[in-house]
N, CA, C and O atoms as a Tinker XYZ file with bonds, in Angstrom:
   308  protein
     1  N     96.501000  122.071000  190.049000    73     2
     2  CA    95.666000  120.973000  189.629000    64     1     3
     3  C     94.805000  121.332000  188.431000    63     2     4     5
     4  O     94.432000  120.451000  187.657000    81     3
     5  N     94.494000  122.555000  188.269000    73     3     6
     6  CA    93.635000  122.967000  187.172000    64     5     7
     7  C     94.353000  122.867000  185.836000    63     6     8     9
     8  O     93.697000  122.787000  184.797000    81     7
     9  N     95.690000  122.870000  185.834000    73     7    10
    10  CA    96.448000  122.820000  184.594000    64     9    11
    11  C     96.651000  121.402000  184.068000    63    10    12    13
    12  O     97.106000  121.217000  182.939000    81    11
    13  N     96.320000  120.417000  184.868000    73    11    14
    14  CA    96.497000  119.042000  184.401000    64    13    15
    15  C     95.517000  118.754000  183.278000    63    14    16    17
    16  O     94.322000  119.037000  183.363000    81    15
    17  N     96.075000  118.182000  182.224000    73    15    18
    18  CA    95.251000  117.882000  181.061000    64    17    19
    19  C     94.756000  116.436000  181.163000    63    18    20    21
    20  O     95.561000  115.505000  181.209000    81    19
    21  N     93.449000  116.252000  181.196000    73    19    22
    22  CA    92.892000  114.916000  181.301000    64    21    23
    23  C     92.656000  114.342000  179.913000    63    22    24    25
    24  O     92.189000  115.029000  179.005000    81    23
    25  N     92.987000  113.078000  179.774000    73    23    26
    26  CA    92.679000  112.387000  178.528000    64    25    27
    27  C     91.277000  111.808000  178.650000    63    26    28    29
    28  O     90.904000  111.240000  179.677000    81    27
    29  N     90.531000  111.962000  177.604000    73    27    30
    30  CA    89.167000  111.450000  177.597000    64    29    31
    31  C     89.113000  110.145000  176.813000    63    30    32    33
    32  O     90.006000  109.837000  176.023000    81    31
    33  N     88.066000  109.399000  177.044000    73    31    34
    34  CA    87.885000  108.123000  176.368000    64    33    35
    35  C     87.602000  108.349000  174.895000    63    34    36    37
    36  O     86.759000  109.168000  174.528000    81    35
    37  N     88.322000  107.609000  174.052000    73    35    38
    38  CA    88.079000  107.657000  172.615000    64    37    39
    39  C     86.851000  106.783000  172.325000    63    38    40    41
    40  O     86.922000  105.555000  172.384000    81    39
    41  N     85.744000  107.426000  172.015000    73    39    42
    42  CA    84.477000  106.713000  171.892000    64    41    43
    43  C     84.431000  105.807000  170.666000    63    42    44    45
    44  O     83.800000  104.751000  170.704000    81    43
    45  N     85.088000  106.206000  169.587000    73    43    46
    46  CA    85.089000  105.366000  168.388000    64    45    47
    47  C     85.806000  104.041000  168.650000    63    46    48    49
    48  O     85.333000  102.983000  168.236000    81    47
    49  N     86.949000  104.103000  169.339000    73    47    50
    50  CA    87.670000  102.868000  169.666000    64    49    51
    51  C     86.886000  102.019000  170.660000    63    50    52    53
    52  O     86.889000  100.791000  170.573000    81    51
    53  N     86.223000  102.669000  171.594000    73    51    54
    54  CA    85.424000  101.942000  172.577000    64    53    55
    55  C     84.286000  101.191000  171.897000    63    54    56    57
    56  O     84.040000  100.026000  172.208000    81    55
    57  N     83.599000  101.839000  170.983000    73    55    58
    58  CA    82.493000  101.201000  170.264000    64    57    59
    59  C     83.004000  100.061000  169.394000    63    58    60    61
    60  O     82.370000   99.010000  169.307000    81    59
    61  N     84.149000  100.266000  168.751000    73    59    62
    62  CA    84.742000   99.216000  167.921000    64    61    63
    63  C     85.117000   97.997000  168.769000    63    62    64    65
    64  O     84.894000   96.860000  168.353000    81    63
    65  N     85.680000   98.228000  169.945000    73    63    66
    66  CA    86.032000   97.127000  170.836000    64    65    67
    67  C     84.807000   96.397000  171.353000    63    66    68    69
    68  O     84.811000   95.170000  171.449000    81    67
    69  N     83.759000   97.136000  171.687000    73    67    70
    70  CA    82.527000   96.493000  172.160000    64    69    71
    71  C     81.853000   95.682000  171.058000    63    70    72    73
    72  O     81.249000   94.644000  171.332000    81    71
    73  N     81.951000   96.148000  169.812000    73    71    74
    74  CA    81.403000   95.385000  168.691000    64    73    75
    75  C     82.160000   94.075000  168.505000    63    74    76    77
    76  O     81.565000   93.037000  168.214000    81    75
    77  N     83.477000   94.137000  168.677000    73    75    78
    78  CA    84.264000   92.899000  168.554000    64    77    79
    79  C     83.919000   91.914000  169.658000    63    78    80    81
    80  O     83.837000   90.709000  169.419000    81    79
    81  N     83.718000   92.426000  170.863000    73    79    82
    82  CA    83.327000   91.534000  171.951000    64    81    83
    83  C     81.928000   90.974000  171.722000    63    82    84    85
    84  O     81.660000   89.821000  172.060000    81    83
    85  N     81.038000   91.776000  171.154000    73    83    86
    86  CA    79.688000   91.305000  170.854000    64    85    87
    87  C     79.716000   90.242000  169.756000    63    86    88    89
    88  O     78.885000   89.333000  169.755000    81    87
    89  N     80.654000   90.346000  168.830000    73    87    90
    90  CA    80.818000   89.334000  167.792000    64    89    91
    91  C     81.432000   88.060000  168.360000    63    90    92    93
    92  O     81.099000   86.957000  167.926000    81    91
    93  N     82.320000   88.213000  169.324000    73    91    94
    94  CA    83.028000   87.059000  169.879000    64    93    95
    95  C     82.132000   86.187000  170.753000    63    94    96    97
    96  O     82.379000   84.986000  170.868000    81    95
    97  N     81.117000   86.748000  171.362000    73    95    98
    98  CA    80.254000   85.965000  172.251000    64    97    99
    99  C     79.504000   84.855000  171.511000    63    98   100   101
   100  O     79.559000   83.709000  171.957000    81    99
   101  N     78.807000   85.131000  170.406000    73    99   102
   102  CA    78.166000   84.017000  169.687000    64   101   103
   103  C     79.191000   83.054000  169.076000    63   102   104   105
   104  O     78.950000   81.849000  169.006000    81   103
   105  N     80.328000   83.588000  168.636000    73   103   106
   106  CA    81.373000   82.717000  168.101000    64   105   107
   107  C     81.879000   81.751000  169.165000    63   106   108   109
   108  O     82.151000   80.586000  168.876000    81   107
   109  N     82.003000   82.234000  170.380000    73   107   110
   110  CA    82.470000   81.397000  171.480000    64   109   111
   111  C     81.506000   80.237000  171.728000    63   110   112   113
   112  O     81.934000   79.103000  171.942000    81   111
   113  N     80.230000   80.520000  171.698000    73   111   114
   114  CA    79.226000   79.481000  171.931000    64   113   115
   115  C     79.192000   78.498000  170.759000    63   114   116   117
   116  O     79.162000   77.285000  170.968000    81   115
   117  N     79.197000   79.012000  169.537000    73   115   118
   118  CA    79.090000   78.144000  168.364000    64   117   119
   119  C     80.315000   77.255000  168.178000    63   118   120   121
   120  O     80.177000   76.076000  167.856000    81   119
   121  N     81.498000   77.798000  168.375000    73   119   122
   122  CA    82.692000   76.983000  168.184000    64   121   123
   123  C     82.831000   75.939000  169.283000    63   122   124   125
   124  O     83.310000   74.834000  169.029000    81   123
   125  N     82.421000   76.274000  170.493000    73   123   126
   126  CA    82.441000   75.280000  171.567000    64   125   127
   127  C     81.454000   74.159000  171.275000    63   126   128   129
   128  O     81.748000   72.988000  171.515000    81   127
   129  N     80.299000   74.515000  170.763000    73   127   130
   130  CA    79.314000   73.497000  170.396000    64   129   131
   131  C     79.831000   72.620000  169.261000    63   130   132   133
   132  O     79.673000   71.400000  169.304000    81   131
   133  N     80.442000   73.222000  168.254000    73   131   134
   134  CA    80.973000   72.445000  167.127000    64   133   135
   135  C     82.089000   71.514000  167.582000    63   134   136   137
   136  O     82.181000   70.376000  167.121000    81   135
   137  N     82.929000   71.993000  168.479000    73   135   138
   138  CA    84.020000   71.170000  168.991000    64   137   139
   139  C     83.473000   69.994000  169.786000    63   138   140   141
   140  O     83.970000   68.876000  169.652000    81   139
   141  N     82.461000   70.227000  170.608000    73   139   142
   142  CA    81.837000   69.156000  171.384000    64   141   143
   143  C     81.114000   68.179000  170.468000    63   142   144   145
   144  O     81.144000   66.971000  170.701000    81   143
   145  N     80.472000   68.689000  169.439000    73   143   146
   146  CA    79.750000   67.856000  168.476000    64   145   147
   147  C     80.677000   66.860000  167.801000    63   146   148   149
   148  O     80.291000   65.714000  167.572000    81   147
   149  N     81.886000   67.278000  167.482000    73   147   150
   150  CA    82.817000   66.379000  166.799000    64   149   151
   151  C     83.238000   65.218000  167.696000    63   150   152   153
   152  O     83.434000   64.106000  167.206000    81   151
   153  N     83.377000   65.454000  168.982000    73   151   154
   154  CA    83.790000   64.371000  169.865000    64   153   155
   155  C     82.630000   63.487000  170.295000    63   154   156   157
   156  O     82.847000   62.364000  170.752000    81   155
   157  N     81.417000   63.968000  170.159000    73   155   158
   158  CA    80.260000   63.125000  170.455000    64   157   159
   159  C     79.948000   62.193000  169.287000    63   158   160   161
   160  O     79.362000   61.129000  169.488000    81   159
   161  N     80.331000   62.576000  168.077000    73   159   162
   162  CA    80.064000   61.780000  166.869000    64   161   163
   163  C     81.376000   61.312000  166.260000    63   162   164   165
   164  O     81.732000   61.716000  165.153000    81   163
   165  N     82.086000   60.471000  166.972000    73   163   166
   166  CA    83.396000   60.023000  166.499000    64   165   167
   167  C     83.310000   59.062000  165.319000    63   166   168   169
   168  O     84.249000   58.975000  164.528000    81   167
   169  N     82.213000   58.347000  165.189000    73   167   170
   170  CA    82.119000   57.313000  164.162000    64   169   171
   171  C     81.688000   57.849000  162.794000    63   170   172   173
   172  O     81.776000   57.126000  161.802000    81   171
   173  N     81.236000   59.071000  162.723000    73   171   174
   174  CA    80.708000   59.583000  161.462000    64   173   175
   175  C     81.780000   60.350000  160.692000    63   174   176   177
   176  O     82.747000   60.852000  161.264000    81   175
   177  N     81.581000   60.421000  159.405000    73   175   178
   178  CA    82.531000   61.092000  158.522000    64   177   179
   179  C     82.547000   62.615000  158.712000    63   178   180   181
   180  O     83.628000   63.200000  158.638000    81   179
   181  N     81.411000   63.296000  158.952000    73   179   182
   182  CA    81.469000   64.757000  159.096000    64   181   183
   183  C     82.365000   65.240000  160.227000    63   182   184   185
   184  O     82.741000   66.411000  160.268000    81   183
   185  N     82.709000   64.341000  161.144000    73   183   186
   186  CA    83.599000   64.741000  162.236000    64   185   187
   187  C     84.929000   65.231000  161.689000    63   186   188   189
   188  O     85.520000   66.164000  162.233000    81   187
   189  N     85.401000   64.612000  160.620000    73   187   190
   190  CA    86.692000   64.989000  160.050000    64   189   191
   191  C     86.628000   66.332000  159.317000    63   190   192   193
   192  O     87.660000   66.960000  159.079000    81   191
   193  N     85.443000   66.762000  158.969000    73   191   194
   194  CA    85.284000   68.069000  158.331000    64   193   195
   195  C     85.026000   69.172000  159.351000    63   194   196   197
   196  O     85.473000   70.305000  159.171000    81   195
   197  N     84.315000   68.847000  160.408000    73   195   198
   198  CA    83.910000   69.859000  161.380000    64   197   199
   199  C     85.030000   70.167000  162.373000    63   198   200   201
   200  O     85.153000   71.305000  162.828000    81   199
   201  N     85.844000   69.174000  162.713000    73   199   202
   202  CA    86.892000   69.381000  163.710000    64   201   203
   203  C     87.893000   70.462000  163.309000    63   202   204   205
   204  O     88.178000   71.335000  164.130000    81   203
   205  N     88.444000   70.453000  162.092000    73   203   206
   206  CA    89.360000   71.556000  161.734000    64   205   207
   207  C     88.673000   72.917000  161.714000    63   206   208   209
   208  O     89.273000   73.930000  162.073000    81   207
   209  N     87.408000   72.932000  161.291000    73   207   210
   210  CA    86.669000   74.199000  161.296000    64   209   211
   211  C     86.447000   74.700000  162.720000    63   210   212   213
   212  O     86.519000   75.901000  162.982000    81   211
   213  N     86.179000   73.777000  163.634000    73   211   214
   214  CA    85.971000   74.164000  165.030000    64   213   215
   215  C     87.264000   74.692000  165.642000    63   214   216   217
   216  O     87.242000   75.670000  166.389000    81   215
   217  N     88.383000   74.055000  165.330000    73   215   218
   218  CA    89.668000   74.511000  165.870000    64   217   219
   219  C     90.022000   75.885000  165.316000    63   218   220   221
   220  O     90.462000   76.757000  166.065000    81   219
   221  N     89.835000   76.088000  164.020000    73   219   222
   222  CA    90.092000   77.410000  163.436000    64   221   223
   223  C     89.128000   78.456000  163.983000    63   222   224   225
   224  O     89.512000   79.603000  164.214000    81   223
   225  N     87.886000   78.061000  164.188000    73   223   226
   226  CA    86.906000   78.982000  164.767000    64   225   227
   227  C     87.265000   79.389000  166.177000    63   226   228   229
   228  O     87.086000   80.546000  166.559000    81   227
   229  N     87.772000   78.444000  166.957000    73   227   230
   230  CA    88.193000   78.774000  168.327000    64   229   231
   231  C     89.374000   79.726000  168.323000    63   230   232   233
   232  O     89.436000   80.655000  169.128000    81   231
   233  N     90.315000   79.491000  167.412000    73   231   234
   234  CA    91.460000   80.395000  167.319000    64   233   235
   235  C     90.998000   81.796000  166.923000    63   234   236   237
   236  O     91.484000   82.789000  167.463000    81   235
   237  N     90.069000   81.872000  165.987000    73   235   238
   238  CA    89.523000   83.167000  165.590000    64   237   239
   239  C     88.754000   83.847000  166.711000    63   238   240   241
   240  O     88.809000   85.067000  166.863000    81   239
   241  N     88.047000   83.060000  167.485000    73   239   242
   242  CA    87.301000   83.605000  168.619000    64   241   243
   243  C     88.231000   84.171000  169.673000    63   242   244   245
   244  O     87.994000   85.258000  170.199000    81   243
   245  N     89.288000   83.437000  169.983000    73   243   246
   246  CA    90.254000   83.920000  170.972000    64   245   247
   247  C     90.923000   85.193000  170.487000    63   246   248   249
   248  O     91.124000   86.125000  171.266000    81   247
   249  N     91.271000   85.244000  169.200000    73   247   250
   250  CA    91.872000   86.458000  168.644000    64   249   251
   251  C     90.901000   87.632000  168.715000    63   250   252   253
   252  O     91.290000   88.747000  169.062000    81   251
   253  N     89.634000   87.378000  168.383000    73   251   254
   254  CA    88.626000   88.444000  168.423000    64   253   255
   255  C     88.412000   88.954000  169.840000    63   254   256   257
   256  O     88.270000   90.158000  170.051000    81   255
   257  N     88.387000   88.048000  170.811000    73   255   258
   258  CA    88.224000   88.456000  172.207000    64   257   259
   259  C     89.382000   89.343000  172.669000    63   258   260   261
   260  O     89.162000   90.412000  173.238000    81   259
   261  N     90.602000   88.901000  172.424000    73   259   262
   262  CA    91.741000   89.665000  172.893000    64   261   263
   263  C     91.899000   90.991000  172.148000    63   262   264   265
   264  O     92.302000   91.989000  172.745000    81   263
   265  N     91.586000   91.011000  170.852000    73   263   266
   266  CA    91.690000   92.286000  170.133000    64   265   267
   267  C     90.605000   93.262000  170.596000    63   266   268   269
   268  O     90.842000   94.469000  170.643000    81   267
   269  N     89.428000   92.756000  170.935000    73   267   270
   270  CA    88.372000   93.619000  171.470000    64   269   271
   271  C     88.747000   94.197000  172.820000    63   270   272   273
   272  O     88.533000   95.382000  173.075000    81   271
   273  N     89.311000   93.354000  173.693000    73   271   274
   274  CA    89.750000   93.846000  175.004000    64   273   275
   275  C     90.886000   94.842000  174.847000    63   274   276   277
   276  O     90.946000   95.842000  175.564000    81   275
   277  N     91.785000   94.572000  173.912000    73   275   278
   278  CA    92.907000   95.489000  173.668000    64   277   279
   279  C     92.416000   96.849000  173.176000    63   278   280   281
   280  O     92.925000   97.885000  173.601000    81   279
   281  N     91.426000   96.845000  172.279000    73   279   282
   282  CA    90.879000   98.114000  171.785000    64   281   283
   283  C     90.173000   98.889000  172.902000    63   282   284   285
   284  O     90.281000  100.113000  172.966000    81   283
   285  N     89.465000   98.197000  173.766000    73   283   286
   286  CA    88.780000   98.873000  174.874000    64   285   287
   287  C     89.790000   99.494000  175.812000    63   286   288   289
   288  O     89.624000  100.638000  176.236000    81   287
   289  N     90.838000   98.750000  176.143000    73   287   290
   290  CA    91.869000   99.295000  177.027000    64   289   291
   291  C     92.601000  100.473000  176.380000    63   290   292   293
   292  O     92.964000  101.440000  177.051000    81   291
   293  N     92.810000  100.372000  175.071000    73   291   294
   294  CA    93.477000  101.462000  174.343000    64   293   295
   295  C     92.602000  102.718000  174.340000    63   294   296   297
   296  O     93.119000  103.832000  174.415000    81   295
   297  N     91.297000  102.545000  174.255000    73   295   298
   298  CA    90.416000  103.713000  174.235000    64   297   299
   299  C     90.316000  104.376000  175.602000    63   298   300   301
   300  O     90.145000  105.591000  175.695000    81   299
   301  N     90.421000  103.587000  176.653000    73   299   302
   302  CA    90.291000  104.148000  178.009000    64   301   303
   303  C     91.573000  104.811000  178.468000    63   302   304   305
   304  O     91.547000  105.918000  179.005000    81   303
   305  N     92.694000  104.138000  178.259000    73   303   306
   306  CA    93.958000  104.674000  178.739000    64   305   307
   307  C     94.672000  105.334000  177.617000    63   306   308
   308  O     95.769000  105.858000  177.806000    81   307
């Protein structure tokens, strides 16, 4: 048992993944708010400008969340 080589956590990757998750949390709140805002104001013109931005923001948020989780898992295992 003493000869088994243990892999240790890569701290740089762990910190990078946690930073991505920390970035994704405010993005998640803001894009959800923007998406809800567009459907509450259907009669106004800015809805047509904010809706595509909200959809792109949500896609970016989902990508950021999954890449952060992937980096954390990569650093641990």
